VOGU-3710 file (C-alpha; in Angstrom, 3 decimals, decimal comma):
1> mevwtlrlll> 3,468/12,381/-9,600  5,366/15,648/-9,882  7,415/17,173/-7,060  5,878/20,576/-6,556  7,881/23,750/-6,007  6,959/27,344/-5,490  8,285/28,086/-8,970  4,706/27,266/-10,066  3,463/30,322/-8,209  5,659/32,925/-9,790
11> tgilvfpaas> 4,996/35,483/-12,510  1,576/35,669/-14,009  -0,498/34,605/-11,024  -2,730/37,436/-9,868  -4,135/38,368/-6,498  -7,882/38,893/-6,478  -9,529/40,726/-3,572  -12,127/39,037/-1,445  -15,740/39,923/-2,081  -18,943/39,199/-0,196
21> iaaadsaapp> -21,151/36,262/-1,235  -24,688/35,237/-0,522  -25,419/34,703/3,138  -26,569/31,326/4,412  -30,191/32,341/4,637  -30,219/33,347/0,931  -28,508/30,271/-0,454  -30,041/28,517/-3,453  -32,742/25,891/-2,734  -31,957/22,135/-2,502
31> glqknvrfae> -31,138/20,151/-5,622  -28,529/20,256/-8,353  -26,970/23,612/-9,161  -24,762/24,090/-12,219  -22,438/26,916/-13,213  -22,249/28,199/-9,657  -19,816/31,043/-9,028  -18,106/31,906/-5,756  -16,357/35,100/-4,735  -14,819/34,646/-1,275
41> ysplsrasel> -11,145/33,791/-0,841  -9,702/31,714/1,960  -6,459/32,102/3,854  -6,081/28,314/3,497  -5,637/28,686/-0,287  -2,802/31,217/-0,044  0,531/30,196/-1,588  2,281/30,567/1,747  -0,198/28,223/3,431  0,030/25,643/0,640
51> errlfsplqa> 3,802/25,793/1,055  3,616/25,360/4,830  1,377/22,328/4,604  2,401/20,563/1,408  6,129/21,200/1,233  8,739/19,656/3,462  10,945/22,112/5,384  13,960/21,775/3,087  11,736/21,896/-0,017  10,258/25,180/1,159
61> lranediaqs> 13,667/26,558/2,147  15,157/25,879/-1,280  12,115/27,035/-3,167  12,170/30,354/-1,338  15,889/30,707/-2,023  15,192/30,178/-5,723  12,466/32,792/-5,634  14,663/35,296/-3,846  17,379/34,797/-6,473  14,882/35,131/-9,321
71> ghevreqsid> 13,732/38,539/-8,187  10,083/37,572/-8,710  7,305/38,070/-6,186  5,080/35,220/-5,088  1,384/36,008/-5,428  -0,766/34,601/-2,677  -3,966/33,596/-4,520  -3,589/31,675/-7,783  -7,305/31,469/-8,672  -9,517/34,157/-10,223
81> laqeeftvyv> -12,840/33,062/-8,839  -14,690/35,315/-11,265  -13,582/32,920/-14,006  -14,441/29,669/-12,178  -17,601/27,580/-12,095  -18,663/24,831/-9,728  -21,366/22,177/-9,578  -23,211/21,858/-6,268  -25,755/19,352/-5,052  -27,747/20,177/-1,895
91> ppampgngya> -29,868/17,410/-0,259  -33,566/18,084/0,424  -33,191/18,012/4,220  -30,545/19,488/6,507  -29,574/17,446/9,605  -29,934/19,088/12,978  -26,248/19,955/13,319  -25,977/21,218/9,769  -25,121/19,633/6,448  -22,121/17,432/5,906
101> llvfvmpwas> -19,894/18,471/2,994  -17,969/16,460/0,407  -15,589/18,351/-1,891  -14,866/16,128/-4,913  -11,984/16,251/-7,417  -12,552/14,659/-10,811  -9,920/13,493/-13,322  -11,720/15,284/-16,139  -12,539/18,954/-16,696  -16,335/18,688/-16,774
111> palpwrrteg> -18,062/19,216/-13,433  -21,056/17,028/-14,221  -22,441/15,087/-11,260  -21,434/11,446/-11,990  -24,593/9,850/-10,468  -28,218/10,348/-11,355  -29,270/8,875/-8,017  -28,211/10,830/-4,959  -29,458/8,643/-2,100  -26,001/8,437/-0,555
121> ldkhgmifvm> -25,786/12,189/-0,256  -29,424/12,536/0,785  -29,114/9,873/3,503  -26,297/11,764/5,203  -27,504/15,279/4,471  -24,246/15,840/2,558  -23,635/18,703/0,162  -21,501/17,770/-2,835  -19,323/20,340/-4,669  -16,744/20,111/-7,434
131> aarsgndanv> -14,939/22,608/-9,643  -14,867/22,802/-13,410  -11,509/22,665/-15,222  -9,884/20,778/-12,373  -9,020/17,535/-14,163  -5,773/15,634/-14,440  -4,468/18,030/-17,061  -4,721/20,980/-14,620  -1,825/22,005/-12,425  -2,089/20,438/-8,971
141> ldrreplall> -0,612/23,208/-6,836  -2,023/26,325/-8,456  -5,430/24,993/-9,586  -6,704/21,646/-8,281  -5,799/22,103/-4,637  -6,776/25,757/-4,213  -10,017/25,178/-6,145  -10,980/22,407/-3,705  -10,115/24,595/-0,731  -12,075/27,540/-2,107
151> aahnimlryr> -15,056/25,302/-2,839  -15,135/24,187/0,791  -14,699/27,696/2,064  -17,521/29,155/0,029  -20,015/26,347/0,707  -19,294/26,710/4,441  -20,187/30,367/4,129  -23,372/29,811/2,132  -24,820/26,926/4,146  -24,844/25,758/7,740
161> idparvyvgg> -22,184/23,035/7,719  -21,214/20,711/10,563  -17,408/21,324/10,671  -16,793/17,838/12,009  -18,336/16,344/8,819  -16,360/18,085/6,106  -14,643/15,628/3,755  -12,681/15,566/0,514  -12,814/12,902/-2,159  -11,962/12,165/-5,743
171> lsggsrvamr> -11,665/9,714/-8,592  -8,361/8,396/-9,987  -5,941/11,325/-10,219  -8,492/13,428/-8,363  -8,413/10,887/-5,540  -4,685/11,352/-5,232  -5,205/15,104/-4,926  -7,877/14,463/-2,295  -5,490/12,309/-0,274  -2,879/15,054/-0,270
181> lalaypdlfh> -5,412/17,633/0,834  -6,669/15,355/3,639  -3,112/14,903/4,882  -2,200/18,589/4,657  -5,525/20,059/5,864  -6,864/17,800/8,625  -8,163/20,868/10,435  -10,567/21,387/7,501  -11,124/17,918/6,018  -11,860/15,145/8,535
191> gallnagsdp> -11,741/12,300/6,061  -11,197/11,333/2,437  -13,125/9,114/0,018  -10,483/7,654/-2,278  -12,093/6,196/-5,397  -9,478/4,323/-7,464  -6,442/6,394/-6,606  -3,971/6,575/-3,721  -0,250/6,811/-2,928  2,032/6,084/0,013
201> igtaqirlpp> 2,845/9,009/2,292  6,226/9,947/3,742  7,926/9,829/0,334  9,736/12,290/-1,909  6,409/12,904/-3,682  4,130/13,136/-0,635  5,936/14,606/2,317  4,471/14,796/5,786  3,074/18,053/7,153  4,160/19,788/10,401
211> adlmhqfqea> 3,771/17,711/13,559  0,621/19,469/14,812  -1,204/18,737/11,518  0,180/15,218/11,323  -1,084/14,500/14,822  -4,515/15,802/13,914  -4,565/13,615/10,818  -3,649/10,565/12,903  -6,211/11,313/15,607  -9,335/12,399/13,723
221> srlvyltgkd> -9,174/11,674/9,974  -11,088/8,839/8,330  -9,816/7,297/5,050  -12,009/5,126/2,823  -10,394/3,250/-0,080  -13,105/2,570/-2,647  -11,785/0,675/-5,683  -13,142/-1,732/-8,294  -12,226/-5,391/-8,013  -11,024/-5,380/-11,626
231> dvlnldldmh> -8,832/-2,288/-11,121  -5,778/-4,417/-10,340  -3,167/-1,644/-10,591  -4,980/0,667/-8,148  -5,794/-2,154/-5,732  -2,056/-2,733/-5,482  -1,398/0,974/-5,021  -4,096/1,104/-2,354  -2,298/-1,689/-0,472  0,977/0,252/-0,480
241> srdsmqdwcv> -0,839/3,425/0,577  -2,560/1,664/3,469  0,732/0,120/4,572  2,286/3,560/4,692  -0,653/4,839/6,753  -0,059/2,106/9,292  3,655/3,009/9,382  2,714/6,623/10,145  0,115/5,765/12,794  -3,013/6,421/10,694
251> fdvstltiaw> -5,397/3,718/11,774  -8,920/5,010/11,049  -9,024/3,336/7,613  -11,679/1,365/5,731  -11,383/-0,611/2,472  -14,250/-1,322/0,075  -13,671/-3,430/-3,048  -16,500/-3,159/-5,569  -17,366/-6,229/-7,658  -17,619/-6,024/-11,481
261> tghevvnava> -15,947/-2,634/-11,520  -12,723/-1,501/-13,182  -10,932/1,850/-13,204  -14,016/4,008/-13,234  -16,287/5,990/-10,986  -18,311/3,584/-8,844  -22,065/3,372/-9,253  -24,534/5,112/-6,962  -24,972/2,071/-4,701  -21,251/1,655/-4,177
271> frrgvdalea> -20,851/5,417/-3,662  -23,505/5,234/-0,909  -21,533/2,458/0,754  -18,440/4,653/0,542  -20,211/7,583/2,161  -21,567/5,281/4,859  -18,009/4,125/5,612  -16,675/7,676/5,550  -19,055/8,625/8,371  -18,247/5,505/10,466
281> hdrpspekla> -15,142/6,705/12,302  -13,080/4,173/14,245  -10,591/6,392/16,042  -7,503/4,820/17,581  -6,848/4,873/21,330  -4,431/7,471/22,705  -2,225/4,630/23,994  -1,932/3,067/20,506  -1,056/6,400/18,954  1,501/7,234/21,625
291> scrrryrqel> 3,244/3,884/21,210  3,366/4,247/17,427  4,670/7,810/17,589  7,463/6,807/19,974  8,691/4,339/17,373  9,140/6,831/14,539  10,281/9,597/16,895  13,135/7,401/18,090  14,123/6,655/14,498  14,013/10,381/13,653
301> deklhevell> 16,113/11,373/16,700  18,734/8,775/15,846  19,041/9,966/12,247  19,241/13,631/13,247  21,946/12,745/15,755  23,811/10,950/12,983  23,715/14,149/10,931  25,186/16,059/13,873  28,026/13,553/14,175  28,784/13,747/10,465
311> qagdkmdqaa> 28,878/17,514/10,615  31,083/17,436/13,682  33,463/15,155/11,737  33,509/17,603/8,815  31,720/15,058/6,546  29,460/17,704/5,130  28,470/15,952/1,889  27,392/12,819/3,759  25,550/14,915/6,318  23,706/16,817/3,570
321> alldaidqrf> 22,678/13,585/1,831  21,370/12,113/5,054  19,517/15,332/5,873  17,832/15,205/2,432  16,757/11,621/3,104  15,354/12,648/6,506  13,473/15,520/4,881  11,916/13,184/2,337  10,830/10,566/4,886  9,843/12,706/7,857
331> gglaaprsle> 8,923/16,015/6,244  7,511/18,509/8,732  7,990/16,072/11,640  11,750/16,762/11,460  11,371/20,522/11,899  12,712/22,706/13,344  15,813/20,610/13,927  16,210/19,700/10,225  16,195/23,406/9,300  18,758/24,199/12,000
341> laqphdr> 21,070/21,441/10,695  20,636/22,717/7,115  22,153/26,107/7,984  25,715/26,693/6,682  28,463/25,454/8,955  32,015/26,725/9,145  34,582/24,086/8,205
//
């Protein structure tokens, strides 16, 4: 998976002004809706917000230095919604607290609903939305992620949505995008349905968000790994992903292995099981979280102190290398101290 930089958001990306959309009481009737267009932009899909949530502190610092040197201006919204289409499914009945919402990311460009039977969505009163032209060949940072965020934003404006039951999901490469969005946007997405695609977090490819978002992810996000029994490669990747979640104090996790299924979208029955599991939160106790956080906080403090000692001993190259390793492993959890230590020092 690529390491994203803000270079992807330079010249050629336009800013499109927000426009009003249909109010909730004039939304389309229940059922499947194709070629839906939205018009409202979200602050969550701005380039600066994507950077804050998806980049580590040193990644963002260096990307912005590159941009400043290039003389280019970063444009905040990378999507022209007037050119985008979405597929939406609305269940026949809305629950008392409002619909649930599942934003789904596919590995292919077509936004066709992958199931003829929709009992899983109907049972939970869950609206389903996905964007066209958001497959694995599309850029992650300036298309797939903002399209998912804009889909959620516009559906939440058109329909009465229970904000505690907003989820993101995907298949294969789309599932990996969904996992990143769940990690970076736990204040929007309260869980992720990961069908045949996942990665470890706290790596050079998937860096951790700022501490407030990471804590929210640990406390209130539900992850469901939904993979075919014959999809050996992704079952192995799921195991490594779940292990990393445990390391980073993410305990509200469920695993479903689907018989007679390979690397493919699961059938409607298995999808219903996945949605059932997504709604069955098993939140960890505050004591368990506090104990786990103390462990990695102690490790982080020790490594940051080691950087300080190396800098004090004028071992700047070693200090910089260790600081890069800290940035990769701890991401936003290391800020603001990691940024302070990255500032130039007089020899």
